[in-house]
C-alpha distance (Angstrom), angle and dihedral (degrees) to the residues before:
residue distance angle dihedral
M1 . . .
T2 3.85 . .
H3 3.75 125.7 .
T4 3.82 90.1 -114.4
T5 3.80 96.2 54.0
L6 3.80 90.2 44.5
W7 3.79 92.1 56.2
L8 3.79 93.5 41.4
S9 3.79 89.6 54.8
Q10 3.78 91.1 50.8
I11 3.80 95.1 45.7
Q12 3.80 91.3 50.3
F13 3.81 93.1 48.4
Y14 3.80 96.0 41.2
S15 3.81 92.7 49.2
S16 3.81 90.3 53.0
L17 3.80 90.9 45.5
G18 3.80 91.7 48.8
F19 3.81 91.9 50.4
M20 3.79 91.7 49.2
A21 3.83 92.6 46.5
L22 3.80 91.4 50.4
F23 3.78 95.8 55.7
L24 3.80 95.4 36.3
M25 3.80 89.3 54.3
M26 3.80 91.1 47.0
A27 3.80 91.6 49.1
L28 3.81 91.1 47.6
G29 3.79 92.9 50.2
L30 3.81 93.1 46.2
A31 3.81 90.5 47.1
W32 3.81 91.6 59.2
M33 3.81 92.1 43.8
L34 3.82 90.5 50.9
A35 3.80 89.9 50.0
Y36 3.79 88.2 54.5
F37 3.82 92.5 46.9
R38 3.81 91.6 48.7
I39 3.80 94.7 48.8
R40 3.79 91.2 48.2
S41 3.80 89.7 50.2
L42 3.81 89.3 64.2
F43 3.82 90.3 66.7
A44 3.82 101.5 33.2
P45 3.81 135.8 77.0
A46 3.79 116.5 -86.3
G47 3.77 115.7 -90.6
T48 3.80 98.3 34.5
W49 3.81 117.9 75.4
M50 3.81 91.3 8.4
A51 3.80 91.1 56.0
A52 3.80 89.3 52.0
Y53 3.80 89.5 50.1
R54 3.81 93.8 50.0
F55 3.79 92.0 50.8
W56 3.78 97.8 48.3
V57 3.80 97.3 39.9
R58 3.81 87.5 72.8
V59 3.79 91.2 56.2
F60 3.79 91.0 46.3
A61 3.81 92.0 52.2
L62 3.79 91.1 51.6
A63 3.81 93.5 47.3
F64 3.79 91.8 47.1
F65 3.78 95.2 51.0
L66 3.82 91.7 46.6
G67 3.81 89.7 51.4
F68 3.81 91.3 46.1
A69 3.83 92.7 47.4
S70 3.80 92.8 47.7
G71 3.81 89.3 53.9
L72 3.81 90.2 69.5
P73 3.86 95.0 62.9
V74 3.81 88.3 46.5
L75 3.80 92.0 54.4
I76 3.82 91.0 45.2
Q77 3.81 92.4 49.1
F78 3.80 90.4 45.2
G79 3.80 87.3 65.8
S80 3.80 101.6 32.0
L81 3.81 99.7 44.0
W82 3.81 97.2 35.8
P83 3.82 102.2 31.3
A84 3.80 95.4 159.7
L85 3.78 95.8 49.1
M86 3.81 100.2 82.3
G87 3.80 90.1 50.1
K88 3.80 88.1 60.2
I89 3.82 102.1 38.6
G90 3.82 101.9 19.8
D91 3.80 93.9 114.7
V92 3.84 88.3 60.3
A93 3.81 103.4 29.4
G94 3.81 97.3 41.7
P95 3.82 98.3 63.3
L96 3.82 93.2 39.3
L97 3.81 93.1 50.4
A98 3.80 90.2 44.4
A99 3.83 89.7 52.1
G100 3.80 90.4 49.9
V101 3.80 94.1 48.6
T102 3.79 91.8 44.8
S103 3.79 90.4 51.0
V104 3.81 89.7 53.5
F105 3.78 94.3 52.1
I106 3.84 94.2 42.5
F107 3.78 96.0 51.5
K108 3.81 92.0 38.3
S109 3.82 92.6 50.4
C110 3.80 98.5 39.8
F111 3.78 105.4 34.5
L112 3.81 115.5 8.2
G113 3.82 95.6 67.7
A114 3.80 91.5 47.4
M115 3.78 90.3 49.1
L116 3.79 95.4 50.5
F117 3.83 100.6 35.3
G118 3.80 108.1 15.7
E119 3.78 102.7 67.5
R120 3.81 93.3 108.6
Q121 3.81 94.6 41.9
L122 3.82 95.1 51.9
S123 3.77 131.4 61.5
D124 3.80 116.4 -107.2
K125 3.81 93.4 -104.4
A126 3.81 93.1 46.3
H127 3.80 91.5 49.3
A128 3.80 91.6 47.6
T129 3.82 88.6 51.9
V130 3.81 89.9 51.9
V131 3.82 91.3 51.1
V132 3.79 90.7 51.5
M133 3.82 90.4 48.4
V134 3.83 89.7 53.1
A135 3.80 89.3 55.9
V136 3.81 90.9 46.9
G137 3.80 90.8 48.0
A138 3.80 91.7 51.0
Q139 3.81 89.3 50.1
V140 3.81 92.3 50.2
M141 3.81 91.2 49.8
V142 3.81 90.8 51.4
F143 3.80 90.8 46.4
W144 3.82 93.0 60.7
L145 3.80 93.8 47.2
L146 3.80 92.5 48.4
A147 3.81 90.9 46.3
L148 3.82 87.5 61.6
V149 3.83 94.7 44.5
S150 3.79 93.1 47.3
W151 3.83 91.9 46.7
M152 3.81 89.8 53.8
H153 3.81 88.0 55.5
V154 3.82 94.6 41.7
P155 3.82 105.9 24.4
M156 3.80 104.8 -163.0
G157 3.78 130.9 150.7
A158 3.82 94.2 35.5
V159 3.80 134.3 77.1
M160 3.78 131.3 -150.2
Q161 3.82 110.9 -115.3
D162 3.81 126.4 165.9
D163 3.83 90.6 -5.5
H164 3.81 95.7 -54.2
Y165 3.78 137.2 79.3
R166 3.80 122.6 -101.5
V167 3.78 120.3 -165.1
S168 3.81 116.2 -119.8
D169 3.82 99.3 166.8
W170 3.80 122.3 19.2
M171 3.80 92.7 -169.3
A172 3.80 90.2 57.3
V173 3.81 90.8 46.6
I174 3.79 94.9 51.3
F175 3.80 99.5 35.2
N176 3.78 97.7 43.0
P177 3.82 118.1 155.1
A178 3.82 94.3 -96.7
M179 3.81 97.3 48.0
P180 3.85 100.1 81.1
W181 3.81 92.0 49.5
Y182 3.81 93.9 46.1
V183 3.80 91.7 49.0
G184 3.79 89.5 47.1
M185 3.80 94.0 49.5
F186 3.81 92.2 46.7
T187 3.80 94.6 47.2
V188 3.79 96.5 43.3
G189 3.81 90.2 43.3
G190 3.80 89.0 53.3
L191 3.79 91.0 51.1
L192 3.80 89.7 49.9
L193 3.80 91.1 50.3
A194 3.80 90.8 50.6
A195 3.80 93.8 44.5
F196 3.80 94.6 51.6
L197 3.80 91.1 43.8
V198 3.80 90.2 54.2
M199 3.82 92.1 45.1
G200 3.81 91.1 49.1
V201 3.79 96.4 47.2
V202 3.81 95.1 45.3
A203 3.82 90.4 46.7
A204 3.81 89.5 51.2
Q205 3.80 90.8 48.9
S206 3.80 91.0 51.7
L207 3.81 89.3 58.3
R208 3.80 88.9 65.0
H209 3.80 103.3 38.1
P210 3.81 140.7 -4.1
S211 3.81 113.2 -74.6
E212 3.79 118.9 -102.1
E213 3.78 123.3 -136.0
C214 3.81 93.3 -100.8
Q215 3.79 90.9 52.7
R216 3.80 91.8 50.5
L217 3.80 90.2 50.6
A218 3.81 92.1 50.1
F219 3.82 90.3 46.2
R220 3.83 92.3 50.7
T221 3.80 91.5 49.0
A222 3.79 92.8 48.5
V223 3.81 94.7 48.3
R224 3.79 93.8 49.0
L225 3.80 91.6 44.3
A226 3.81 91.6 50.9
C227 3.81 92.3 50.4
V228 3.82 92.0 52.2
C229 3.79 96.8 40.8
I230 3.78 94.2 53.1
V231 3.81 88.6 61.9
L232 3.80 92.2 45.4
Q233 3.79 91.3 49.5
V234 3.80 91.4 54.4
A235 3.82 89.1 54.2
C236 3.81 92.3 49.0
V237 3.81 92.5 48.2
A238 3.78 90.9 49.2
G239 3.80 91.5 50.5
S240 3.79 91.6 47.7
G241 3.80 89.6 49.8
L242 3.82 91.8 55.0
V243 3.82 89.8 50.0
S244 3.83 90.4 50.0
A245 3.80 90.8 50.2
R246 3.80 89.9 56.4
Y247 3.81 102.7 37.5
Q248 3.84 104.3 20.4
P249 3.80 103.9 36.8
A250 3.84 93.4 161.2
K251 3.82 90.1 56.6
A252 3.80 90.3 47.0
A253 3.80 92.0 50.9
A254 3.81 92.2 47.3
T255 3.81 91.9 47.7
T256 3.82 92.8 51.4
G257 3.83 95.2 37.4
Y258 3.81 92.7 -122.8
W259 3.82 108.4 160.3
D260 3.81 110.7 166.2
S261 3.78 121.7 51.0
G262 3.79 116.3 -130.1
Q263 3.77 96.4 26.8
Q264 3.80 120.4 120.9
P265 3.82 103.1 -92.9
D266 3.77 120.8 -126.2
L267 3.77 125.2 -160.7
V268 3.81 100.7 -115.7
L269 3.78 106.9 -152.3
L270 3.81 98.2 178.1
A271 3.80 131.5 -1.0
W272 3.77 143.7 124.3
P273 3.83 109.2 -104.8
D274 3.80 110.7 -140.3
A275 3.82 109.7 -158.5
A276 3.84 92.3 -172.5
S277 3.79 94.2 61.2
G278 3.82 97.5 24.2
T279 3.79 93.0 -126.6
N280 3.79 139.8 111.8
R281 3.78 110.5 -116.2
A282 3.83 121.3 -147.4
A283 3.80 89.5 3.2
W284 3.78 122.4 -170.7
L285 3.77 104.7 -164.8
W286 3.78 148.5 161.6
R287 3.80 109.1 -124.3
H288 3.82 118.6 -116.2
A289 3.82 95.0 -11.6
G290 3.81 103.7 110.4
G291 3.81 105.4 76.2
R292 3.79 96.6 95.1
W293 3.81 92.5 66.4
L294 3.82 97.5 49.4
G295 3.79 132.0 90.3
K296 3.77 123.6 -115.5
D297 3.79 133.8 -146.4
E298 3.79 126.7 -130.3
Q299 3.81 90.8 -82.6
G300 3.83 91.3 53.4
E301 3.80 94.1 -108.1
L302 3.79 118.0 142.1
R303 3.81 114.6 -105.8
G304 3.78 118.3 -130.3
L305 3.79 131.4 -170.9
D306 3.82 89.7 -93.6
Q307 3.85 87.2 76.7
F308 3.82 92.5 58.1
L309 3.80 103.0 50.6
G310 3.79 108.7 164.4
M311 3.83 92.0 4.6
A312 3.79 101.1 65.2
P313 3.81 123.8 108.9
P314 3.82 119.5 -109.2
V315 3.78 97.2 -72.8
A316 3.81 101.4 -155.2
A317 3.80 93.9 45.7
T318 3.80 93.1 46.6
F319 3.79 92.6 44.5
W320 3.81 95.6 48.7
S321 3.81 99.1 38.6
F322 3.80 88.3 60.1
R323 3.80 93.6 47.6
L324 3.76 93.2 47.0
A325 3.80 89.7 53.2
V326 3.82 90.4 47.8
L327 3.82 92.4 47.1
A328 3.80 91.2 50.3
G329 3.80 89.4 48.4
M330 3.80 91.9 51.3
L331 3.79 91.7 51.6
M332 3.81 90.5 47.2
A333 3.81 90.5 50.1
A334 3.80 92.8 50.8
T335 3.80 91.0 47.1
A336 3.80 94.6 47.8
W337 3.82 95.8 46.5
L338 3.81 93.5 44.6
T339 3.80 90.8 47.0
G340 3.79 90.4 50.2
W341 3.79 92.0 48.7
R342 3.81 93.2 48.3
A343 3.81 98.2 39.1
R344 3.81 94.9 47.2
R345 3.79 90.3 69.0
H346 3.82 90.1 56.9
A347 3.85 99.9 45.0
Y348 3.83 89.0 -99.3
D349 3.77 93.7 -66.2
P350 3.83 105.4 157.4
G351 3.80 89.1 -158.7
A352 3.82 88.6 68.8
L353 3.79 90.8 63.6
S354 3.78 120.8 88.1
R355 3.78 118.1 -91.0
G356 3.78 90.1 -117.3
W357 3.80 91.9 54.8
R358 3.80 91.4 48.5
H359 3.79 90.0 52.2
L360 3.81 87.6 49.8
L361 3.81 90.9 53.2
T362 3.81 90.1 51.6
G363 3.78 91.2 53.8
M364 3.81 93.8 44.3
A365 3.80 89.6 69.4
F366 3.81 87.3 70.5
L367 3.79 92.4 46.6
A368 3.80 86.7 58.6
W369 3.80 87.8 56.4
G370 3.79 89.4 51.6
M371 3.80 91.5 51.4
V372 3.80 91.1 52.6
L373 3.79 94.9 47.0
A374 3.81 92.4 46.8
G375 3.78 89.8 49.8
V376 3.80 92.6 50.2
A377 3.82 90.0 48.1
H378 3.79 91.2 52.1
L379 3.79 91.7 48.4
L380 3.81 92.3 52.2
L381 3.81 100.7 35.9
G382 3.79 91.9 48.1
A383 3.81 90.8 60.5
Y384 3.82 93.8 55.8
P385 3.00 133.2 147.9
Y386 3.79 87.3 26.1
V387 3.78 129.2 71.9
V388 3.79 90.5 -173.3
N389 3.76 108.0 27.9
G390 3.78 114.6 -101.6
T391 3.81 97.2 -6.9
I392 3.84 117.7 50.2
T393 3.80 120.4 42.1
V394 3.80 127.9 -156.1
D395 3.80 91.1 -115.9
E396 3.82 91.3 59.0
V397 3.79 95.6 58.6
T398 3.83 104.0 31.7
G399 3.82 115.9 113.4
A400 3.79 128.6 -125.1
T401 3.80 97.8 -107.6
S402 3.80 113.1 146.7
A403 3.80 122.6 -110.0
G404 3.80 91.2 -115.7
V405 3.80 93.5 55.9
L406 3.79 91.5 45.4
T407 3.80 91.7 50.2
G408 3.79 91.7 49.3
G409 3.77 91.6 48.6
L410 3.79 91.9 47.9
L411 3.81 92.1 51.8
A412 3.81 92.1 46.5
F413 3.79 93.4 50.1
A414 3.82 91.4 44.4
A415 3.81 90.9 52.8
L416 3.80 90.5 48.0
Y417 3.82 92.5 50.2
V418 3.80 92.3 47.1
L419 3.81 88.2 52.2
F420 3.81 91.5 49.4
V421 3.80 93.5 48.3
G422 3.79 90.9 46.8
G423 3.77 90.9 50.3
F424 3.78 91.7 48.3
L425 3.79 93.2 50.9
Q426 3.79 92.6 45.3
T427 3.82 91.4 51.2
V428 3.81 92.8 48.2
R429 3.81 89.2 48.0
H430 3.80 90.9 50.4
I431 3.79 96.4 50.5
A432 3.80 91.0 42.2
R433 3.79 89.5 55.1
Y434 3.80 100.7 39.7
G435 3.80 102.7 22.8
V436 3.80 128.8 -136.7
V437 3.81 109.9 -22.6
P438 3.86 114.2 -150.9
V439 3.82 111.4 -116.3
A440 3.80 99.9 -177.1
R441 3.78 142.0 19.3
R442 3.76 131.0 -140.3
R443 3.79 122.5 -174.6
G444 3.76 91.3 -15.2
R445 3.82 94.4 -52.7
A446 3.80 125.4 114.8
């Protein structure tokens, strides 16, 4: 296995995983927003909350099916790029993946169809219940997937015997220390994605015509949700960082740029980590403020990157992926809070904001995508070179596929994902411009 093929395998798999995570998070966030819209519609005049629900359910359906479709390449690559992995962790991964796939088919078969096509056949309360169950089903599906990812980063409840893991305690496997924080980051990140998408689309609509009541309600919900979720995301990231410091000390050292064990740790805000010299070039730092986020050895001494020579993650990539995600989050926080402060004085009418600010809100939807992708990259890169932290390395489970085949597959998948993203954006642009187009009639009603 050459270094080139190893990295090509990872880039192909991580790009597919990032695409799937992006649309699954978006679908999850929209599912909870739709549940809120639908419940509010039970106690509001017709044409307000229900109109907002009918508009955004189309976007949710598209995001969900893109996330579901992108899961198939991930499962295929899971076996083709890492053929030895399931032989080592199959006792853990098999049941968790099966639970996730089963959750998808159960909630898709039982509730998704009724949500999308059964509004006129069900009573309002029954349909609202179905919409809530779709959100719950999406959350359950995400829970099982993140239980597996978090276990691979903090492998508890299973022991390595005869070169593969055997489960000794399923509760410890599922509810490992990283799982609550990963689920929290994924869920809150999905809500942020959905909130900024709603803010951006409604702001773009207000550039063409005065906002309707349903658009103002959706905009108000999205702004308030974004303001709250930014704070929750900070708490989840902080909790995840403390878990990494304890169970993934190499990732913690790479994220903070801490090279030499025993030195007084600084909180490095910005720098360029130089692996050759083991220093941070052009560092902008906060003196003696970084110890909380670093791992410790049995003697209580802080562990630097010098203790993980040859087994540390790519320092520059881990360091900067985290800071890009944080920088995007800070810009999103400032935008959400300023928008809330300005829009509150005008009953959350986006048309009352300046044209420049509305253009900014439209672009911020893509910054939210960048935050999510940077966060996923940090989560995955920080675990390198391990697939299962501390025991199974990437090199042990990677297949023998040639570099040419891997390059061709990477380009094919990249082209497919660009096509999917382009189609998604074009569809959202179309419905934002022309509204919800009736697709069927029943008793003379659209």
